[in-house]
C-alpha positions in Angstrom: 22.1 -3.0 -13.2 20.5 -6.2 -12.3 17.9 -7.0 -9.8 17.3 -10.7 -8.8 13.9 -11.7 -7.5 10.8 -10.3 -8.4 8.9 -10.4 -5.1 8.0 -7.1 -3.3 11.5 -6.4 -2.5 12.8 -6.9 -6.0 10.0 -5.3 -7.9 10.2 -2.1 -5.3 14.1 -2.0 -5.9 13.7 -2.4 -10.0 11.0 0.5 -10.1 13.1 2.8 -7.9 16.1 2.2 -9.9 14.0 2.8 -13.1 12.6 6.1 -11.9 15.8 7.0 -11.1 17.2 6.6 -14.9 19.0 3.0 -14.8 18.6 0.5 -17.1 17.1 -2.3 -15.1 17.0 -6.3 -15.9 14.8 -7.7 -13.0 15.2 -11.6 -13.0 12.8 -14.3 -11.6 13.6 -17.7 -11.1 9.8 -18.7 -11.6 7.0 -18.0 -14.1 4.7 -15.2 -12.8 2.2 -15.2 -11.2 3.3 -17.6 -8.5 2.2 -18.5 -4.9 4.1 -17.7 -1.9 3.5 -18.8 1.7 2.2 -15.6 3.2 -0.7 -14.3 5.1 -0.8 -11.3 2.7 -1.6 -8.7 5.2 -1.4 -5.2 4.1 -0.5 -2.8 7.0 -0.1 1.0 6.9 3.7 1.1 6.5 3.3 -1.5 3.3 0.5 0.9 1.8 2.6 3.7 2.3 5.4 2.4 0.5 3.9 1.4 -2.6 5.1 2.5 -6.0 2.9 5.5 -7.1 -0.2 4.2 -9.1 -0.2 0.8 -7.7 -3.9 -0.2 -6.9 -4.1 -2.8 -3.8 -6.0 -6.2 -5.0 -7.8 -6.1 -1.7 -9.7 -9.4 -0.9 -11.0 -8.1 2.4 -10.9 -5.2 4.6 -10.3 -5.8 8.3 -12.1 -4.0 11.0 -12.0 -6.5 13.8 -9.5 -8.8 15.5 -10.2 -11.7 17.7 -7.4 -12.6 20.2 -7.1 -16.0 21.9 -4.6 -17.7 23.9 -3.9 -21.2 22.5 -7.9 -21.6 22.0 -8.8 -20.1 25.3 -10.0 -16.6 26.6 -11.1 -15.3 23.2 -12.0 -11.8 22.8 -12.9 -9.8 19.8 -11.7 -5.9 19.4 -13.4 -3.7 16.8 -12.7 -0.4 15.1 -14.8 1.8 12.7 -11.7 2.6 10.7 -10.0 -0.3 8.7 -7.1 -1.7 10.3 -5.3 -3.3 7.6 -6.2 -5.1 4.2 -5.7 -8.7 3.0 -4.2 -9.6 -0.7 -3.6 -12.8 -2.4 0.3 -12.6 -3.0 0.4 -13.7 -6.8 -2.0 -10.8 -7.6 -0.2 -8.3 -5.1 3.3 -9.1 -6.7 1.8 -9.1 -10.0 0.9 -5.6 -9.6 4.4 -4.4 -8.4 5.9 -6.1 -11.2 3.9 -4.3 -13.7 4.5 -1.2 -11.9 8.4 -1.7 -12.3 7.8 -2.6 -15.9 5.9 0.5 -16.4 8.8 2.5 -15.0 11.0 0.9 -17.5 12.6 -2.2 -16.1 12.8 -5.2 -18.0 11.4 -8.5 -16.6 13.0 -11.9 -17.3 11.3 -15.2 -16.0 12.6 -18.7 -15.6 16.0 -17.1 -15.2 17.7 -18.8 -12.1 21.1 -17.0 -10.6 23.9 -19.5 -9.5 26.1 -17.0 -8.2 27.6 -13.5 -8.8 31.3 -12.7 -9.4 32.9 -9.3 -8.7 36.6 -10.8 -9.4 38.1 -13.3 -11.8 38.1 -13.8 -15.8 34.5 -13.3 -15.9 34.7 -9.7 -14.9 36.0 -7.3 -17.3 36.9 -4.5 -14.8 36.2 -3.4 -11.2 33.2 -1.4 -12.1 31.2 -4.5 -13.1 29.4 -7.4 -11.5 29.0 -10.8 -13.5 25.7 -12.5 -12.6 25.8 -16.3 -13.7 22.8 -17.9 -14.3 22.2 -21.8 -13.7 22.4 -22.4 -17.6 25.9 -21.0 -17.8 25.0 -17.7 -19.2 26.6 -14.4 -17.7 25.0 -11.1 -17.6 27.3 -8.1 -16.7 25.9 -5.2 -14.6 27.2 -2.1 -12.9 25.1 -2.8 -9.6 23.3 -5.9 -8.5 20.5 -6.1 -6.0 19.6 -9.4 -4.1 16.1 -9.9 -3.5 16.0 -13.5 -3.9 14.3 -14.5 -0.6 15.1 -16.1 2.5 17.6 -18.7 1.2 19.1 -15.9 -0.9 22.1 -16.8 -3.0 23.0 -13.1 -3.3 22.7 -13.0 0.5 25.3 -15.8 0.8 27.4 -14.0 -1.5 27.2 -10.8 0.7 27.4 -12.7 4.1 24.2 -12.3 5.5 24.1 -13.4 9.1 20.6 -14.7 10.6 19.6 -14.3 14.1 16.2 -15.7 14.4 15.1 -18.4 12.0 11.2 -19.5 12.2 8.8 -22.3 10.4 5.8 -21.2 9.1 3.3 -23.4 7.8 0.1 -22.6 5.8 -3.1 -23.6 4.4 -5.4 -22.0 1.8 -8.9 -23.4 2.5 -11.9 -22.7 0.4 -15.1 -22.6 2.4 -18.6 -22.0 1.7 -20.5 -18.7 1.6 -21.9 -19.0 4.9 -18.6 -19.8 6.6 -16.8 -16.9 4.7 -19.5 -14.4 5.8 -18.8 -15.5 9.4 -15.1 -14.3 9.1 -15.6 -11.2 6.7 -13.9 -8.2 8.0 -12.4 -10.1 10.9 -9.0 -11.8 11.3 -8.2 -14.3 14.3 -4.6 -14.3 16.2 -3.8 -16.9 18.5 -1.1 -16.8 21.0 0.3 -20.8 20.4 1.4 -23.2 22.7 5.1 -23.2 21.6 7.5 -20.4 22.9 6.8 -17.2 20.4 4.5 -19.2 18.3 1.1 -17.9 17.1 -1.5 -18.8 14.4 -3.9 -16.8 12.2 -7.0 -16.7 10.1 -7.3 -14.2 7.4 -10.3 -14.1 5.2 -10.1 -13.6 1.4 -13.5 -14.0 0.0 -14.2 -17.7 -0.4 -11.1 -18.9 1.2 -9.3 -18.5 4.4 -5.7 -18.4 4.8 -5.0 -20.3 8.0 -1.3 -20.5 9.2 1.1 -20.9 12.5 4.8 -19.9 12.9 7.1 -21.1 15.5 10.8 -21.3 16.0 13.0 -23.7 13.6 13.5 -27.2 15.4 10.0 -27.8 16.4 8.7 -28.8 13.2 6.6 -32.0 14.4 5.0 -29.6 17.0 4.4 -26.6 14.6 2.6 -29.1 12.3 0.6 -30.3 15.4 -0.5 -26.9 16.4 -1.7 -26.3 12.8 -3.6 -29.4 12.7 -5.2 -28.7 16.0 -6.0 -25.1 15.3 -7.7 -26.0 12.3 -9.7 -28.6 13.9 -10.6 -26.3 16.8 -11.9 -23.8 14.2 -14.1 -26.3 13.0 -12.4 -26.4 9.5 -10.9 -29.9 9.2 -13.7 -31.1 7.1 -12.7 -28.7 4.2 -9.8 -29.5 1.6 -7.0 -27.1 1.3 -6.5 -25.9 -2.1 -3.0 -25.3 -1.0 -0.5 -26.5 2.0 2.8 -25.0 2.2 5.7 -24.1 4.7 8.5 -21.4 4.5 11.4 -20.4 6.6 11.7 -16.8 8.0 15.0 -15.4 8.7 16.1 -12.2 10.9 19.4 -10.8 10.3 21.9 -10.6 13.2 22.6 -6.8 14.1 26.0 -6.8 12.6 24.9 -8.7 9.6 26.3 -6.9 6.3 23.7 -5.5 3.9 26.3 -5.1 0.9 29.7 -6.5 -0.5 31.4 -4.3 -3.3 28.8 -3.1 -5.8 26.1 -6.0 -4.6 23.2 -4.8 -2.4 20.9 -7.2 -0.6 17.2 -6.0 0.7 14.0 -7.9 1.9 14.2 -11.5 2.9 17.6 -11.8 1.3 18.9 -9.5 3.8 17.0 -11.2 6.5 15.0 -7.8 7.0 11.5 -8.5 8.7 9.9 -7.6 12.2 11.0 -10.3 14.4 7.8 -10.4 16.8 5.3 -11.0 14.1 7.6 -11.9 11.4 5.9 -9.6 9.0 8.0 -9.2 6.1 6.1 -7.1 3.2 6.5 -3.5 4.4 10.2 -4.1 5.1 10.5 -5.9 1.7 9.1 -2.7 0.0 10.6 -0.2 2.2 14.3 -1.8 1.8 13.9 -2.5 -1.7 13.1 1.2 -2.6 16.1 2.3 -0.6 18.2 -0.7 -2.5 17.0 0.5 -5.7 18.1 4.1 -5.1 21.3 3.6 -3.6 22.2 0.8 -6.1 21.4 3.2 -9.1 24.0 5.6 -7.5 26.4 2.7 -7.2 26.3 2.0 -10.9 27.2 5.4 -11.4 30.5 5.3 -9.1 33.6 5.6 -10.9 35.5 3.8 -8.5 35.5 1.3 -5.5 35.6 4.0 -3.0 32.6 5.7 -4.5 30.8 2.7 -4.7 31.6 1.7 -0.9 30.6 5.2 0.1 27.1 4.7 -1.5 26.8 1.1 0.0 27.4 2.6 3.6 25.0 5.3 2.8 22.6 2.4 2.0 23.3 0.4 5.1 22.9 3.5 7.3 19.5 4.2 5.7 18.4 0.7 6.6 19.8 0.2 10.3 18.6 3.7 11.2 15.0 3.1 10.3 14.1 -0.7 9.7 17.0 -1.5 12.1 15.5 0.5 14.8 12.3 -1.2 14.4 13.7 -4.7 14.4 15.2 -4.1 17.6 11.9 -3.3 19.5 10.3 -5.9 17.6 13.1 -8.5 18.9 12.6 -7.2 22.4 9.0 -7.9 22.1 9.2 -11.3 20.9 11.8 -12.4 23.8 8.9 -10.9 26.1 6.3 -12.6 24.1 8.0 -16.0 24.0 8.3 -15.9 28.1 5.1 -14.3 29.0 2.1 -14.6 26.3 -0.5 -14.6 29.0 0.7 -11.1 29.8 0.7 -10.0 26.3 -2.8 -11.3 25.8 -4.2 -9.6 28.8 -2.7 -6.5 27.8 -4.1 -6.4 24.4 -7.6 -7.5 25.1 -7.9 -5.7 28.6 -6.1 -2.6 28.3 -7.5 -0.1 25.9 -4.1 2.0 25.4 -2.6 -1.3 23.9 -5.5 -1.9 21.5 -5.2 1.6 20.6 -1.5 1.5 20.1 -2.0 -1.8 18.0 -4.4 -0.1 15.8 -2.2 2.9 15.1 0.8 0.5 14.1 -1.5 -1.5 11.8 -2.7 1.8 10.3 0.7 2.8 9.7 0.4 6.2 12.1 3.1 5.2 14.2 5.8 2.4 14.8 7.0 0.2 17.6 10.4 2.3 17.6 8.3 5.4 17.2 6.1 4.5 20.4 9.0 3.6 22.5 11.1 6.7 21.5 8.3 9.1 21.9 6.3 7.8 25.1 8.4 7.5 28.3 5.7 5.0 29.9 6.1 2.8 27.0 9.7 2.7 27.3 9.6 2.2 31.0 7.2 -0.6 30.6 9.3 -2.3 27.8 12.3 -2.0 30.2 10.4 -3.5 33.0 9.3 -6.3 30.8 12.8 -6.9 29.9 14.1 -7.2 33.2 11.2 -9.2 34.5 11.6 -11.7 31.5 
């Protein structure tokens, strides 16, 4: 089978399929390691979804969060236990790819996929998918997993439909040791001036990852937010080592996750948390599921059996990750309309901070909170109505 894209979703899928006994070719268009626009926050669900044996290349361990409302009303909450870790994506992704290779997957970099075909002269039978590279080479596989990012060609083939698109802008800013020490172990989350926007500062040793995210279509205002944010933090005098931008895309509820013998996962499927736009844990979890079910599709003797396995994959994703996305979507709507209320709740209501800490550590989820706590369910319903 073939996995397209060697990010967290693709590496996780390749690892799972290789462990299941399949021959796996992992295709990546870039040369590794490569930079990705990403805060690099590793929360509990991400840690729990790592392939066995993967050591996290943590650059910092977060025990405190400062919340602010467009630069005002800052308040810091602290925890004795680690809330989450911070990584540089090139190092993190490389560790995941190495785990997939150790499990038996073959990696091929510099391989850009132009399209996949499930019918036509390039396909010898209905149990085969043709993966066509940009140079014209065709690779035949019994199953394909698309993990090629938010602008996925495989997602286009499957027909992925998107419900929410946001623009993230980020700068990697090297800072002196004295500045780095001020930020060690602490992150900043700033609820921004645009509806649904926020900014962050993530410390990683001698570098601060500073970014903002807001709805697509507000590009100029989002850029101004980042510039003002950096200036307000006193970091405007430091030259960024990297400045980048990236679109995040959330799937619609009825978006498909498969077509024939082709599955999609991670950003390619539009799987990420709509409120925070956290995607690494979704990539790892959906990638593992995609690899497991793609291995079964590869063994399917006919289209009916392949379809059954694809539907099982879709059910596994939507019943778990889909439920979490549903709660996140509602919180994003409330946050977009009432950021002051969210800020006041997190900074002034201790149970809300405790819940935030539990979610980041992975001891519960947004969906779990709403499902098991009647008060949370009623509160979210009341916020829905007031919104």
